[in-house]
PyMOL Python script that loads the backbone (N, CA, C, O; Angstrom):
from pymol import cmd

cmd.read_pdbstr("""\
ATOM      1  N   UNK A   1      31.313 -39.040 -52.294  1.00  0.00           N
ATOM      2  CA  UNK A   1      30.838 -38.054 -51.537  1.00  0.00           C
ATOM      3  C   UNK A   1      29.706 -37.413 -51.615  1.00  0.00           C
ATOM      4  O   UNK A   1      29.276 -36.781 -52.580  1.00  0.00           O
ATOM      5  N   UNK A   2      29.010 -37.648 -50.145  1.00  0.00           N
ATOM      6  CA  UNK A   2      27.890 -37.094 -50.073  1.00  0.00           C
ATOM      7  C   UNK A   2      28.293 -36.021 -49.041  1.00  0.00           C
ATOM      8  O   UNK A   2      29.168 -36.076 -48.176  1.00  0.00           O
ATOM      9  N   UNK A   3      27.329 -34.911 -49.389  1.00  0.00           N
ATOM     10  CA  UNK A   3      27.068 -33.530 -48.713  1.00  0.00           C
ATOM     11  C   UNK A   3      25.727 -33.326 -47.872  1.00  0.00           C
ATOM     12  O   UNK A   3      24.960 -32.595 -48.499  1.00  0.00           O
ATOM     13  N   UNK A   4      25.224 -33.729 -46.690  1.00  0.00           N
ATOM     14  CA  UNK A   4      23.914 -33.426 -46.461  1.00  0.00           C
ATOM     15  C   UNK A   4      23.641 -31.904 -45.711  1.00  0.00           C
ATOM     16  O   UNK A   4      23.931 -31.558 -44.565  1.00  0.00           O
ATOM     17  N   UNK A   5      23.074 -31.252 -46.636  1.00  0.00           N
ATOM     18  CA  UNK A   5      22.631 -29.392 -45.686  1.00  0.00           C
ATOM     19  C   UNK A   5      21.572 -30.038 -44.773  1.00  0.00           C
ATOM     20  O   UNK A   5      21.098 -31.168 -44.651  1.00  0.00           O
ATOM     21  N   UNK A   6      21.395 -28.791 -44.160  1.00  0.00           N
ATOM     22  CA  UNK A   6      19.936 -28.740 -43.220  1.00  0.00           C
ATOM     23  C   UNK A   6      20.459 -27.322 -42.335  1.00  0.00           C
ATOM     24  O   UNK A   6      20.890 -27.042 -41.216  1.00  0.00           O
ATOM     25  N   UNK A   7      20.127 -26.672 -43.577  1.00  0.00           N
ATOM     26  CA  UNK A   7      20.486 -25.326 -43.651  1.00  0.00           C
ATOM     27  C   UNK A   7      21.570 -24.304 -43.889  1.00  0.00           C
ATOM     28  O   UNK A   7      21.459 -23.423 -44.740  1.00  0.00           O
ATOM     29  N   UNK A   8      22.705 -24.464 -43.044  1.00  0.00           N
ATOM     30  CA  UNK A   8      24.233 -24.061 -43.092  1.00  0.00           C
ATOM     31  C   UNK A   8      24.836 -24.914 -42.648  1.00  0.00           C
ATOM     32  O   UNK A   8      25.985 -25.113 -43.042  1.00  0.00           O
ATOM     33  N   UNK A   9      24.176 -25.802 -41.551  1.00  0.00           N
ATOM     34  CA  UNK A   9      25.216 -27.239 -41.110  1.00  0.00           C
ATOM     35  C   UNK A   9      24.587 -28.290 -41.659  1.00  0.00           C
ATOM     36  O   UNK A   9      23.478 -28.311 -42.193  1.00  0.00           O
ATOM     37  N   UNK A  10      25.582 -29.415 -41.453  1.00  0.00           N
ATOM     38  CA  UNK A  10      25.494 -30.881 -41.887  1.00  0.00           C
ATOM     39  C   UNK A  10      26.325 -31.713 -41.754  1.00  0.00           C
ATOM     40  O   UNK A  10      27.088 -31.859 -40.799  1.00  0.00           O
ATOM     41  N   UNK A  11      26.199 -32.641 -43.191  1.00  0.00           N
ATOM     42  CA  UNK A  11      27.343 -33.837 -43.032  1.00  0.00           C
ATOM     43  C   UNK A  11      27.923 -33.641 -43.940  1.00  0.00           C
ATOM     44  O   UNK A  11      27.625 -32.697 -44.672  1.00  0.00           O
ATOM     45  N   UNK A  12      29.285 -34.734 -44.292  1.00  0.00           N
ATOM     46  CA  UNK A  12      30.193 -34.770 -45.368  1.00  0.00           C
ATOM     47  C   UNK A  12      30.351 -36.146 -45.731  1.00  0.00           C
ATOM     48  O   UNK A  12      31.581 -36.197 -45.768  1.00  0.00           O
ATOM     49  N   UNK A  13      30.067 -36.974 -45.942  1.00  0.00           N
ATOM     50  CA  UNK A  13      30.367 -38.357 -46.258  1.00  0.00           C
ATOM     51  C   UNK A  13      31.085 -38.721 -47.379  1.00  0.00           C
ATOM     52  O   UNK A  13      30.648 -38.671 -48.528  1.00  0.00           O
ATOM     53  N   UNK A  14      32.434 -39.172 -46.973  1.00  0.00           N
ATOM     54  CA  UNK A  14      33.194 -39.569 -47.907  1.00  0.00           C
ATOM     55  C   UNK A  14      33.793 -41.619 -48.223  1.00  0.00           C
ATOM     56  O   UNK A  14      34.255 -42.356 -47.352  1.00  0.00           O
ATOM     57  N   UNK A  15      33.562 -41.954 -49.585  1.00  0.00           N
ATOM     58  CA  UNK A  15      33.727 -43.578 -49.603  1.00  0.00           C
ATOM     59  C   UNK A  15      35.351 -43.049 -50.682  1.00  0.00           C
ATOM     60  O   UNK A  15      35.408 -42.587 -51.821  1.00  0.00           O
ATOM     61  N   UNK A  16      36.429 -43.377 -49.712  1.00  0.00           N
ATOM     62  CA  UNK A  16      37.605 -43.273 -50.101  1.00  0.00           C
ATOM     63  C   UNK A  16      38.378 -44.561 -51.591  1.00  0.00           C
ATOM     64  O   UNK A  16      39.072 -45.556 -51.387  1.00  0.00           O
ATOM     65  N   UNK A  17      38.074 -44.208 -52.460  1.00  0.00           N
ATOM     66  CA  UNK A  17      37.884 -45.175 -53.491  1.00  0.00           C
ATOM     67  C   UNK A  17      39.203 -45.105 -54.662  1.00  0.00           C
ATOM     68  O   UNK A  17      39.676 -45.974 -55.395  1.00  0.00           O
ATOM     69  N   UNK A  18      39.488 -43.886 -54.490  1.00  0.00           N
ATOM     70  CA  UNK A  18      40.849 -42.852 -55.252  1.00  0.00           C
ATOM     71  C   UNK A  18      42.450 -44.190 -55.261  1.00  0.00           C
ATOM     72  O   UNK A  18      43.566 -43.981 -55.738  1.00  0.00           O
ATOM     73  N   UNK A  19      42.088 -45.096 -54.762  1.00  0.00           N
ATOM     74  CA  UNK A  19      43.252 -45.769 -55.052  1.00  0.00           C
ATOM     75  C   UNK A  19      44.613 -45.529 -54.361  1.00  0.00           C
ATOM     76  O   UNK A  19      45.637 -46.165 -54.611  1.00  0.00           O
ATOM     77  N   UNK A  20      44.463 -44.260 -53.218  1.00  0.00           N
ATOM     78  CA  UNK A  20      45.643 -44.071 -52.365  1.00  0.00           C
ATOM     79  C   UNK A  20      44.838 -43.127 -50.544  1.00  0.00           C
ATOM     80  O   UNK A  20      43.784 -42.517 -50.362  1.00  0.00           O
ATOM     81  N   UNK A  21      45.301 -43.266 -50.169  1.00  0.00           N
ATOM     82  CA  UNK A  21      45.092 -42.012 -49.001  1.00  0.00           C
ATOM     83  C   UNK A  21      44.779 -40.748 -49.429  1.00  0.00           C
ATOM     84  O   UNK A  21      45.413 -40.268 -50.368  1.00  0.00           O
ATOM     85  N   UNK A  22      43.846 -40.091 -48.856  1.00  0.00           N
ATOM     86  CA  UNK A  22      43.266 -38.924 -48.869  1.00  0.00           C
ATOM     87  C   UNK A  22      43.622 -37.742 -47.576  1.00  0.00           C
ATOM     88  O   UNK A  22      43.435 -38.031 -46.395  1.00  0.00           O
ATOM     89  N   UNK A  23      44.244 -36.173 -48.092  1.00  0.00           N
ATOM     90  CA  UNK A  23      44.775 -35.959 -47.135  1.00  0.00           C
ATOM     91  C   UNK A  23      43.239 -34.945 -46.332  1.00  0.00           C
ATOM     92  O   UNK A  23      42.166 -34.955 -46.936  1.00  0.00           O
ATOM     93  N   UNK A  24      43.368 -34.245 -45.126  1.00  0.00           N
ATOM     94  CA  UNK A  24      41.937 -33.860 -44.715  1.00  0.00           C
ATOM     95  C   UNK A  24      41.103 -32.983 -45.620  1.00  0.00           C
ATOM     96  O   UNK A  24      41.512 -32.152 -46.431  1.00  0.00           O
ATOM     97  N   UNK A  25      39.682 -33.368 -45.292  1.00  0.00           N
ATOM     98  CA  UNK A  25      38.760 -32.819 -46.100  1.00  0.00           C
ATOM     99  C   UNK A  25      39.007 -30.967 -46.207  1.00  0.00           C
ATOM    100  O   UNK A  25      39.647 -30.408 -45.318  1.00  0.00           O
ATOM    101  N   UNK A  26      38.654 -30.487 -46.914  1.00  0.00           N
ATOM    102  CA  UNK A  26      37.932 -29.188 -46.980  1.00  0.00           C
ATOM    103  C   UNK A  26      36.893 -28.672 -48.105  1.00  0.00           C
ATOM    104  O   UNK A  26      36.877 -29.195 -49.219  1.00  0.00           O
ATOM    105  N   UNK A  27      35.991 -27.570 -47.734  1.00  0.00           N
ATOM    106  CA  UNK A  27      34.980 -27.326 -48.859  1.00  0.00           C
ATOM    107  C   UNK A  27      34.296 -25.994 -48.288  1.00  0.00           C
ATOM    108  O   UNK A  27      33.849 -25.558 -47.226  1.00  0.00           O
ATOM    109  N   UNK A  28      34.540 -25.477 -50.064  1.00  0.00           N
ATOM    110  CA  UNK A  28      33.620 -24.310 -49.864  1.00  0.00           C
ATOM    111  C   UNK A  28      32.977 -24.695 -50.557  1.00  0.00           C
ATOM    112  O   UNK A  28      33.120 -25.759 -51.160  1.00  0.00           O
ATOM    113  N   UNK A  29      31.288 -23.224 -50.742  1.00  0.00           N
ATOM    114  CA  UNK A  29      30.042 -23.597 -51.995  1.00  0.00           C
ATOM    115  C   UNK A  29      30.928 -22.012 -52.369  1.00  0.00           C
ATOM    116  O   UNK A  29      31.860 -21.332 -51.939  1.00  0.00           O
ATOM    117  N   UNK A  30      29.908 -22.022 -53.452  1.00  0.00           N
ATOM    118  CA  UNK A  30      29.425 -20.650 -54.700  1.00  0.00           C
ATOM    119  C   UNK A  30      27.676 -20.211 -54.495  1.00  0.00           C
ATOM    120  O   UNK A  30      26.621 -20.841 -54.561  1.00  0.00           O
ATOM    121  N   UNK A  31      28.129 -18.522 -54.167  1.00  0.00           N
ATOM    122  CA  UNK A  31      26.687 -18.260 -54.038  1.00  0.00           C
ATOM    123  C   UNK A  31      25.945 -18.468 -55.345  1.00  0.00           C
ATOM    124  O   UNK A  31      26.539 -17.849 -56.228  1.00  0.00           O
ATOM    125  N   UNK A  32      24.762 -19.168 -55.859  1.00  0.00           N
ATOM    126  CA  UNK A  32      23.799 -18.821 -57.107  1.00  0.00           C
ATOM    127  C   UNK A  32      23.843 -17.717 -57.531  1.00  0.00           C
ATOM    128  O   UNK A  32      24.049 -17.290 -58.667  1.00  0.00           O
ATOM    129  N   UNK A  33      23.710 -17.392 -56.902  1.00  0.00           N
ATOM    130  CA  UNK A  33      23.650 -15.273 -57.287  1.00  0.00           C
ATOM    131  C   UNK A  33      24.072 -14.810 -57.566  1.00  0.00           C
ATOM    132  O   UNK A  33      24.115 -14.165 -58.613  1.00  0.00           O
ATOM    133  N   UNK A  34      25.030 -14.976 -56.118  1.00  0.00           N
ATOM    134  CA  UNK A  34      26.607 -13.789 -56.517  1.00  0.00           C
ATOM    135  C   UNK A  34      27.583 -14.211 -57.014  1.00  0.00           C
ATOM    136  O   UNK A  34      28.381 -13.483 -57.604  1.00  0.00           O
ATOM    137  N   UNK A  35      27.763 -15.799 -56.846  1.00  0.00           N
ATOM    138  CA  UNK A  35      29.274 -16.063 -56.973  1.00  0.00           C
ATOM    139  C   UNK A  35      29.892 -16.162 -56.093  1.00  0.00           C
ATOM    140  O   UNK A  35      30.979 -16.735 -56.167  1.00  0.00           O
ATOM    141  N   UNK A  36      29.401 -15.614 -54.876  1.00  0.00           N
ATOM    142  CA  UNK A  36      30.619 -15.484 -53.672  1.00  0.00           C
ATOM    143  C   UNK A  36      30.956 -16.591 -53.222  1.00  0.00           C
ATOM    144  O   UNK A  36      30.131 -17.475 -52.993  1.00  0.00           O
ATOM    145  N   UNK A  37      32.237 -16.722 -53.022  1.00  0.00           N
ATOM    146  CA  UNK A  37      33.048 -17.924 -52.179  1.00  0.00           C
ATOM    147  C   UNK A  37      32.593 -17.957 -50.676  1.00  0.00           C
ATOM    148  O   UNK A  37      32.748 -16.891 -50.080  1.00  0.00           O
ATOM    149  N   UNK A  38      32.248 -18.631 -50.218  1.00  0.00           N
ATOM    150  CA  UNK A  38      31.776 -18.714 -48.774  1.00  0.00           C
ATOM    151  C   UNK A  38      32.540 -20.069 -48.463  1.00  0.00           C
ATOM    152  O   UNK A  38      32.292 -21.039 -49.180  1.00  0.00           O
ATOM    153  N   UNK A  39      33.637 -20.205 -47.227  1.00  0.00           N
ATOM    154  CA  UNK A  39      33.988 -21.183 -46.612  1.00  0.00           C
ATOM    155  C   UNK A  39      33.394 -21.341 -46.164  1.00  0.00           C
ATOM    156  O   UNK A  39      32.510 -20.541 -45.859  1.00  0.00           O
ATOM    157  N   UNK A  40      33.545 -23.402 -45.540  1.00  0.00           N
ATOM    158  CA  UNK A  40      33.039 -24.074 -44.920  1.00  0.00           C
ATOM    159  C   UNK A  40      33.985 -25.011 -44.299  1.00  0.00           C
ATOM    160  O   UNK A  40      34.799 -25.711 -44.901  1.00  0.00           O
ATOM    161  N   UNK A  41      33.750 -24.937 -42.744  1.00  0.00           N
ATOM    162  CA  UNK A  41      34.617 -25.958 -41.533  1.00  0.00           C
ATOM    163  C   UNK A  41      34.340 -27.344 -41.668  1.00  0.00           C
ATOM    164  O   UNK A  41      33.370 -27.706 -41.001  1.00  0.00           O
ATOM    165  N   UNK A  42      34.745 -27.978 -42.147  1.00  0.00           N
ATOM    166  CA  UNK A  42      34.969 -29.047 -41.509  1.00  0.00           C
ATOM    167  C   UNK A  42      35.816 -29.594 -40.314  1.00  0.00           C
ATOM    168  O   UNK A  42      37.035 -29.743 -40.231  1.00  0.00           O
ATOM    169  N   UNK A  43      34.637 -29.898 -39.243  1.00  0.00           N
ATOM    170  CA  UNK A  43      34.697 -30.584 -38.011  1.00  0.00           C
ATOM    171  C   UNK A  43      35.840 -31.924 -38.185  1.00  0.00           C
ATOM    172  O   UNK A  43      35.733 -32.930 -38.886  1.00  0.00           O
ATOM    173  N   UNK A  44      37.016 -31.475 -37.206  1.00  0.00           N
ATOM    174  CA  UNK A  44      37.743 -33.007 -37.214  1.00  0.00           C
ATOM    175  C   UNK A  44      38.164 -33.117 -38.357  1.00  0.00           C
ATOM    176  O   UNK A  44      37.770 -34.160 -38.879  1.00  0.00           O
ATOM    177  N   UNK A  45      38.624 -32.669 -38.819  1.00  0.00           N
ATOM    178  CA  UNK A  45      38.860 -33.090 -40.421  1.00  0.00           C
ATOM    179  C   UNK A  45      40.616 -34.149 -40.377  1.00  0.00           C
ATOM    180  O   UNK A  45      41.664 -33.977 -39.755  1.00  0.00           O
ATOM    181  N   UNK A  46      40.225 -35.036 -41.220  1.00  0.00           N
ATOM    182  CA  UNK A  46      41.878 -35.434 -40.495  1.00  0.00           C
ATOM    183  C   UNK A  46      41.797 -36.284 -41.997  1.00  0.00           C
ATOM    184  O   UNK A  46      40.843 -36.147 -42.762  1.00  0.00           O
ATOM    185  N   UNK A  47      42.827 -37.072 -42.242  1.00  0.00           N
ATOM    186  CA  UNK A  47      42.942 -38.305 -43.584  1.00  0.00           C
ATOM    187  C   UNK A  47      42.452 -38.981 -43.728  1.00  0.00           C
ATOM    188  O   UNK A  47      41.778 -39.216 -42.724  1.00  0.00           O
ATOM    189  N   UNK A  48      42.239 -39.764 -44.642  1.00  0.00           N
ATOM    190  CA  UNK A  48      41.436 -40.384 -44.728  1.00  0.00           C
ATOM    191  C   UNK A  48      41.759 -41.779 -45.598  1.00  0.00           C
ATOM    192  O   UNK A  48      41.709 -41.834 -46.826  1.00  0.00           O
ATOM    193  N   UNK A  49      42.021 -42.639 -44.918  1.00  0.00           N
ATOM    194  CA  UNK A  49      42.795 -44.340 -45.668  1.00  0.00           C
ATOM    195  C   UNK A  49      42.275 -44.587 -46.658  1.00  0.00           C
ATOM    196  O   UNK A  49      41.212 -43.981 -46.787  1.00  0.00           O
ATOM    197  N   UNK A  50      42.625 -45.444 -47.739  1.00  0.00           N
ATOM    198  CA  UNK A  50      41.967 -46.103 -49.041  1.00  0.00           C
ATOM    199  C   UNK A  50      41.014 -46.912 -48.616  1.00  0.00           C
ATOM    200  O   UNK A  50      40.923 -47.379 -47.481  1.00  0.00           O
ATOM    201  N   UNK A  51      40.441 -47.052 -49.336  1.00  0.00           N
ATOM    202  CA  UNK A  51      39.120 -47.864 -48.795  1.00  0.00           C
ATOM    203  C   UNK A  51      38.521 -47.753 -47.832  1.00  0.00           C
ATOM    204  O   UNK A  51      37.723 -48.614 -47.461  1.00  0.00           O
ATOM    205  N   UNK A  52      38.756 -46.670 -47.191  1.00  0.00           N
ATOM    206  CA  UNK A  52      38.051 -46.324 -46.059  1.00  0.00           C
ATOM    207  C   UNK A  52      36.770 -45.225 -45.992  1.00  0.00           C
ATOM    208  O   UNK A  52      36.657 -44.449 -46.941  1.00  0.00           O
ATOM    209  N   UNK A  53      35.988 -45.169 -45.090  1.00  0.00           N
ATOM    210  CA  UNK A  53      34.181 -44.044 -45.094  1.00  0.00           C
ATOM    211  C   UNK A  53      34.636 -43.594 -43.539  1.00  0.00           C
ATOM    212  O   UNK A  53      35.027 -44.137 -42.505  1.00  0.00           O
ATOM    213  N   UNK A  54      34.304 -42.125 -44.092  1.00  0.00           N
ATOM    214  CA  UNK A  54      34.332 -41.396 -43.285  1.00  0.00           C
ATOM    215  C   UNK A  54      33.351 -40.140 -43.108  1.00  0.00           C
ATOM    216  O   UNK A  54      32.992 -39.679 -44.191  1.00  0.00           O
ATOM    217  N   UNK A  55      32.972 -39.659 -42.275  1.00  0.00           N
ATOM    218  CA  UNK A  55      31.392 -39.086 -41.876  1.00  0.00           C
ATOM    219  C   UNK A  55      32.147 -37.822 -40.691  1.00  0.00           C
ATOM    220  O   UNK A  55      32.739 -38.004 -39.627  1.00  0.00           O
ATOM    221  N   UNK A  56      31.765 -36.397 -41.525  1.00  0.00           N
ATOM    222  CA  UNK A  56      32.402 -35.203 -40.878  1.00  0.00           C
ATOM    223  C   UNK A  56      31.470 -33.836 -41.122  1.00  0.00           C
ATOM    224  O   UNK A  56      31.042 -33.065 -41.981  1.00  0.00           O
ATOM    225  N   UNK A  57      31.488 -34.073 -40.005  1.00  0.00           N
ATOM    226  CA  UNK A  57      30.513 -32.690 -39.395  1.00  0.00           C
ATOM    227  C   UNK A  57      31.070 -31.656 -40.171  1.00  0.00           C
ATOM    228  O   UNK A  57      32.299 -31.599 -40.225  1.00  0.00           O
ATOM    229  N   UNK A  58      29.924 -30.253 -41.205  1.00  0.00           N
ATOM    230  CA  UNK A  58      30.196 -29.286 -42.005  1.00  0.00           C
ATOM    231  C   UNK A  58      29.627 -28.128 -41.278  1.00  0.00           C
ATOM    232  O   UNK A  58      28.929 -28.278 -40.276  1.00  0.00           O
ATOM    233  N   UNK A  59      29.940 -26.903 -41.811  1.00  0.00           N
ATOM    234  CA  UNK A  59      29.397 -25.685 -41.116  1.00  0.00           C
ATOM    235  C   UNK A  59      29.840 -24.910 -41.920  1.00  0.00           C
ATOM    236  O   UNK A  59      31.045 -24.792 -42.146  1.00  0.00           O
ATOM    237  N   UNK A  60      28.579 -23.998 -42.700  1.00  0.00           N
ATOM    238  CA  UNK A  60      29.206 -23.176 -43.558  1.00  0.00           C
ATOM    239  C   UNK A  60      28.292 -21.675 -42.412  1.00  0.00           C
ATOM    240  O   UNK A  60      27.426 -21.748 -41.539  1.00  0.00           O
ATOM    241  N   UNK A  61      29.020 -20.533 -42.991  1.00  0.00           N
ATOM    242  CA  UNK A  61      28.700 -19.466 -42.392  1.00  0.00           C
ATOM    243  C   UNK A  61      26.862 -19.457 -42.548  1.00  0.00           C
ATOM    244  O   UNK A  61      26.173 -20.032 -43.391  1.00  0.00           O
ATOM    245  N   UNK A  62      26.467 -18.638 -41.474  1.00  0.00           N
ATOM    246  CA  UNK A  62      24.658 -18.364 -41.413  1.00  0.00           C
ATOM    247  C   UNK A  62      24.423 -18.027 -42.385  1.00  0.00           C
ATOM    248  O   UNK A  62      23.432 -18.656 -42.757  1.00  0.00           O
ATOM    249  N   UNK A  63      24.844 -17.140 -43.350  1.00  0.00           N
ATOM    250  CA  UNK A  63      24.051 -16.638 -44.606  1.00  0.00           C
ATOM    251  C   UNK A  63      23.670 -17.743 -45.762  1.00  0.00           C
ATOM    252  O   UNK A  63      22.696 -17.614 -46.504  1.00  0.00           O
ATOM    253  N   UNK A  64      24.944 -19.280 -45.818  1.00  0.00           N
ATOM    254  CA  UNK A  64      24.309 -19.974 -46.533  1.00  0.00           C
ATOM    255  C   UNK A  64      23.270 -20.473 -46.391  1.00  0.00           C
ATOM    256  O   UNK A  64      23.026 -20.945 -45.281  1.00  0.00           O
ATOM    257  N   UNK A  65      22.257 -20.562 -47.456  1.00  0.00           N
ATOM    258  CA  UNK A  65      21.469 -21.547 -47.225  1.00  0.00           C
ATOM    259  C   UNK A  65      21.258 -22.653 -47.925  1.00  0.00           C
ATOM    260  O   UNK A  65      22.044 -22.414 -48.843  1.00  0.00           O
ATOM    261  N   UNK A  66      20.593 -24.136 -48.309  1.00  0.00           N
ATOM    262  CA  UNK A  66      21.255 -24.980 -49.007  1.00  0.00           C
ATOM    263  C   UNK A  66      20.415 -24.473 -50.504  1.00  0.00           C
ATOM    264  O   UNK A  66      20.692 -25.191 -51.465  1.00  0.00           O
ATOM    265  N   UNK A  67      19.462 -23.361 -50.783  1.00  0.00           N
ATOM    266  CA  UNK A  67      19.284 -23.121 -51.330  1.00  0.00           C
ATOM    267  C   UNK A  67      19.654 -22.432 -52.461  1.00  0.00           C
ATOM    268  O   UNK A  67      19.355 -22.394 -53.654  1.00  0.00           O
ATOM    269  N   UNK A  68      20.312 -21.965 -51.784  1.00  0.00           N
ATOM    270  CA  UNK A  68      21.666 -20.573 -53.000  1.00  0.00           C
ATOM    271  C   UNK A  68      22.596 -21.072 -52.883  1.00  0.00           C
ATOM    272  O   UNK A  68      23.419 -20.273 -52.436  1.00  0.00           O
ATOM    273  N   UNK A  69      23.164 -22.405 -53.095  1.00  0.00           N
ATOM    274  CA  UNK A  69      24.049 -22.715 -53.574  1.00  0.00           C
ATOM    275  C   UNK A  69      24.047 -22.926 -54.823  1.00  0.00           C
ATOM    276  O   UNK A  69      23.037 -23.358 -55.378  1.00  0.00           O
ATOM    277  N   UNK A  70      25.629 -22.551 -55.753  1.00  0.00           N
ATOM    278  CA  UNK A  70      25.300 -23.141 -57.047  1.00  0.00           C
ATOM    279  C   UNK A  70      26.252 -23.853 -57.153  1.00  0.00           C
ATOM    280  O   UNK A  70      26.126 -24.699 -58.038  1.00  0.00           O
ATOM    281  N   UNK A  71      27.081 -23.867 -56.665  1.00  0.00           N
ATOM    282  CA  UNK A  71      28.307 -25.049 -56.508  1.00  0.00           C
ATOM    283  C   UNK A  71      28.998 -24.856 -55.576  1.00  0.00           C
ATOM    284  O   UNK A  71      29.295 -23.818 -54.984  1.00  0.00           O
ATOM    285  N   UNK A  72      29.551 -26.951 -55.281  1.00  0.00           N
ATOM    286  CA  UNK A  72      30.291 -27.073 -54.470  1.00  0.00           C
ATOM    287  C   UNK A  72      31.473 -27.858 -54.673  1.00  0.00           C
ATOM    288  O   UNK A  72      31.628 -28.878 -55.346  1.00  0.00           O
ATOM    289  N   UNK A  73      32.729 -26.834 -53.579  1.00  0.00           N
ATOM    290  CA  UNK A  73      34.069 -27.534 -54.372  1.00  0.00           C
ATOM    291  C   UNK A  73      35.080 -27.825 -53.015  1.00  0.00           C
ATOM    292  O   UNK A  73      35.551 -26.981 -52.252  1.00  0.00           O
ATOM    293  N   UNK A  74      35.254 -29.370 -52.981  1.00  0.00           N
ATOM    294  CA  UNK A  74      35.949 -30.516 -52.414  1.00  0.00           C
ATOM    295  C   UNK A  74      37.148 -30.379 -52.599  1.00  0.00           C
ATOM    296  O   UNK A  74      37.473 -30.691 -53.745  1.00  0.00           O
ATOM    297  N   UNK A  75      38.360 -29.878 -51.650  1.00  0.00           N
ATOM    298  CA  UNK A  75      40.019 -30.874 -51.985  1.00  0.00           C
ATOM    299  C   UNK A  75      40.004 -31.774 -50.309  1.00  0.00           C
ATOM    300  O   UNK A  75      39.365 -31.632 -49.267  1.00  0.00           O
ATOM    301  N   UNK A  76      41.012 -32.652 -50.761  1.00  0.00           N
ATOM    302  CA  UNK A  76      41.626 -32.969 -49.946  1.00  0.00           C
ATOM    303  C   UNK A  76      43.266 -32.826 -49.763  1.00  0.00           C
ATOM    304  O   UNK A  76      44.070 -32.954 -50.686  1.00  0.00           O
ATOM    305  N   UNK A  77      43.583 -32.550 -48.452  1.00  0.00           N
ATOM    306  CA  UNK A  77      45.010 -31.965 -48.341  1.00  0.00           C
ATOM    307  C   UNK A  77      45.042 -31.140 -49.240  1.00  0.00           C
ATOM    308  O   UNK A  77      45.957 -31.451 -50.003  1.00  0.00           O
ATOM    309  N   UNK A  78      44.357 -29.940 -49.680  1.00  0.00           N
ATOM    310  CA  UNK A  78      44.747 -28.856 -50.572  1.00  0.00           C
ATOM    311  C   UNK A  78      44.918 -28.982 -51.903  1.00  0.00           C
ATOM    312  O   UNK A  78      45.622 -28.095 -52.386  1.00  0.00           O
ATOM    313  N   UNK A  79      44.391 -30.020 -52.870  1.00  0.00           N
ATOM    314  CA  UNK A  79      44.207 -30.707 -53.706  1.00  0.00           C
ATOM    315  C   UNK A  79      42.586 -30.514 -54.068  1.00  0.00           C
ATOM    316  O   UNK A  79      41.704 -30.625 -53.216  1.00  0.00           O
ATOM    317  N   UNK A  80      42.366 -30.234 -55.343  1.00  0.00           N
ATOM    318  CA  UNK A  80      40.875 -29.770 -55.790  1.00  0.00           C
ATOM    319  C   UNK A  80      40.716 -31.149 -56.223  1.00  0.00           C
ATOM    320  O   UNK A  80      41.396 -31.660 -57.113  1.00  0.00           O
ATOM    321  N   UNK A  81      39.692 -31.803 -55.496  1.00  0.00           N
ATOM    322  CA  UNK A  81      39.014 -32.940 -56.673  1.00  0.00           C
ATOM    323  C   UNK A  81      37.691 -32.838 -56.895  1.00  0.00           C
ATOM    324  O   UNK A  81      36.960 -33.828 -56.926  1.00  0.00           O
ATOM    325  N   UNK A  82      37.297 -31.685 -57.060  1.00  0.00           N
ATOM    326  CA  UNK A  82      35.845 -31.451 -58.221  1.00  0.00           C
ATOM    327  C   UNK A  82      35.124 -30.393 -57.655  1.00  0.00           C
ATOM    328  O   UNK A  82      35.304 -29.779 -56.604  1.00  0.00           O
ATOM    329  N   UNK A  83      34.255 -30.281 -58.553  1.00  0.00           N
ATOM    330  CA  UNK A  83      32.899 -29.638 -57.968  1.00  0.00           C
ATOM    331  C   UNK A  83      31.408 -30.231 -58.645  1.00  0.00           C
ATOM    332  O   UNK A  83      31.208 -30.847 -59.692  1.00  0.00           O
ATOM    333  N   UNK A  84      30.741 -29.898 -57.882  1.00  0.00           N
ATOM    334  CA  UNK A  84      29.250 -30.229 -58.613  1.00  0.00           C
ATOM    335  C   UNK A  84      28.072 -29.395 -58.224  1.00  0.00           C
ATOM    336  O   UNK A  84      28.380 -28.563 -57.370  1.00  0.00           O
ATOM    337  N   UNK A  85      27.282 -29.375 -58.452  1.00  0.00           N
ATOM    338  CA  UNK A  85      26.190 -28.249 -58.450  1.00  0.00           C
ATOM    339  C   UNK A  85      24.733 -29.238 -57.598  1.00  0.00           C
ATOM    340  O   UNK A  85      24.531 -30.400 -57.950  1.00  0.00           O
ATOM    341  N   UNK A  86      24.276 -28.892 -57.029  1.00  0.00           N
ATOM    342  CA  UNK A  86      23.122 -29.483 -56.225  1.00  0.00           C
ATOM    343  C   UNK A  86      21.888 -29.909 -57.343  1.00  0.00           C
ATOM    344  O   UNK A  86      21.269 -29.251 -58.178  1.00  0.00           O
ATOM    345  N   UNK A  87      21.858 -31.026 -57.020  1.00  0.00           N
ATOM    346  CA  UNK A  87      21.006 -31.842 -57.653  1.00  0.00           C
ATOM    347  C   UNK A  87      18.897 -32.175 -57.362  1.00  0.00           C
ATOM    348  O   UNK A  87      18.298 -32.986 -58.067  1.00  0.00           O
TER     349      UNK A  87
END
""", "prot")
cmd.dss("prot")
cmd.show_as("cartoon", "prot")
cmd.util.cbc("prot")
cmd.orient("prot")
């Protein structure tokens, strides 16, 4: 999974190597300074077949800046698949 952001808009690239189909993606970030949860919108979110690649447009509230993100949490079909910190 790769998240590319330009301000509060971007793209989510998924390469499903889970060994099974994934449900539709959803995403949120936590603000590094406040810990506030800010939900993102994944446009045209749909399931991803095992072994397939998919790219989705994502949008966060305008208050989100790529520089303020402390944590990114990704779910597929409502199941949390992990969190990562910007690098």
